[in-house]
C-alpha positions as CSV (number, residue, x, y, z in Angstrom):
1,M,-4.0,12.7,-1.8
2,D,-7.4,11.3,-2.9
3,I,-7.6,7.6,-2.3
4,K,-9.8,7.0,-5.3
5,A,-7.3,8.7,-7.6
6,T,-4.5,6.6,-6.1
7,L,-6.5,3.4,-6.4
8,A,-7.5,4.2,-10.0
9,S,-3.9,4.8,-11.0
10,Q,-2.9,1.5,-9.5
11,L,-5.7,-0.4,-11.2
12,Y,-4.9,1.3,-14.5
13,S,-1.3,0.1,-14.3
14,Q,-2.5,-3.4,-13.4
15,V,-5.0,-3.4,-16.3
16,Q,-2.2,-2.3,-18.7
17,A,-0.1,-5.2,-17.6
18,V,-3.0,-7.7,-18.1
19,A,-4.1,-6.2,-21.4
20,R,-0.7,-6.8,-23.1
21,P,-0.9,-9.6,-25.6
22,A,0.4,-12.9,-24.3
23,P,3.6,-14.3,-25.8
24,Q,3.0,-17.0,-28.4
25,D,4.6,-19.7,-26.2
26,T,2.1,-19.0,-23.4
27,P,-0.8,-21.6,-23.4
28,V,-4.3,-20.3,-23.5
29,R,-6.1,-20.8,-20.2
30,S,-9.5,-22.5,-19.9
31,P,-12.3,-20.6,-18.2
32,G,-12.0,-22.9,-15.2
33,E,-8.3,-22.0,-14.8
34,A,-9.2,-18.4,-15.2
35,F,-11.8,-18.6,-12.4
36,A,-9.4,-20.6,-10.2
37,T,-6.7,-17.9,-10.7
38,A,-9.2,-15.1,-9.9
39,A,-10.4,-16.9,-6.8
40,T,-6.8,-17.4,-5.6
41,D,-6.0,-13.7,-6.3
42,F,-9.2,-12.7,-4.4
43,M,-8.3,-14.7,-1.4
44,A,-4.7,-13.4,-1.5
45,T,-6.0,-9.8,-1.5
46,L,-8.3,-10.5,1.4
47,R,-5.5,-12.1,3.5
48,Q,-3.1,-9.4,2.7
49,S,-5.6,-6.7,3.7
50,E,-6.5,-8.5,6.9
51,E,-2.8,-8.7,7.9
52,T,-2.4,-5.0,7.1
53,V,-5.5,-4.1,9.2
54,K,-4.2,-6.2,12.1
55,A,-0.9,-4.5,11.9
56,G,-2.6,-1.1,11.8
57,L,-4.6,-2.0,14.9
58,A,-1.4,-3.0,16.7
59,G,0.2,0.2,15.6
60,R,2.8,-1.4,13.3
61,A,1.3,-0.2,10.0
62,D,0.8,3.3,8.5
63,P,-2.9,4.5,8.5
64,Q,-2.7,5.2,4.8
65,A,-1.7,1.5,4.2
66,V,-4.7,0.4,6.2
67,V,-7.0,2.6,4.1
68,E,-5.5,1.4,0.9
69,A,-5.9,-2.2,2.1
70,L,-9.5,-1.6,2.9
71,A,-10.1,0.0,-0.5
72,A,-8.5,-2.9,-2.3
73,T,-10.7,-5.3,-0.3
74,E,-13.8,-3.3,-1.1
75,L,-12.9,-3.4,-4.8
76,A,-12.2,-7.1,-4.7
77,V,-15.5,-7.9,-3.1
78,Q,-17.4,-5.6,-5.5
79,T,-15.7,-7.4,-8.4
80,A,-16.6,-10.8,-7.0
81,V,-20.2,-9.8,-6.5
82,A,-20.4,-8.5,-10.0
83,V,-19.0,-11.7,-11.5
84,R,-21.3,-13.8,-9.3
85,D,-24.3,-11.7,-10.5
86,K,-23.3,-12.2,-14.2
87,V,-22.9,-16.0,-13.7
88,V,-26.3,-16.2,-12.0
89,E,-27.9,-14.1,-14.8
90,A,-26.3,-16.3,-17.5
91,Y,-27.6,-19.5,-15.7
92,Q,-31.1,-18.0,-15.4
93,E,-31.0,-17.1,-19.1
94,I,-30.0,-20.7,-20.0
95,L,-33.0,-22.0,-17.8
96,R,-35.4,-19.8,-19.8
97,M,-34.3,-21.2,-23.2
98,P,-36.8,-23.5,-24.8
99,V,-35.8,-27.1,-25.2
């Protein structure tokens, strides 16, 4: 099985869950809370992947689980870098604005 196809299907199902409209009683999060949640999720992904890789090196984890953990880590890092780049780009755009 192609790991990219598996990862894509997992991400698609996650995006569907996130894209559903929030119930009316759910409060709207501020951007700060959204970034805090994203950072927490990022760190959780890295920790979980690290534990899976350690278990794989010790022979307690399936090699496919190790590959999936590494792919999830790669995707999380790429996402974090993309968000960082957009934030830096927005900051630089603000600095270029005439006062």
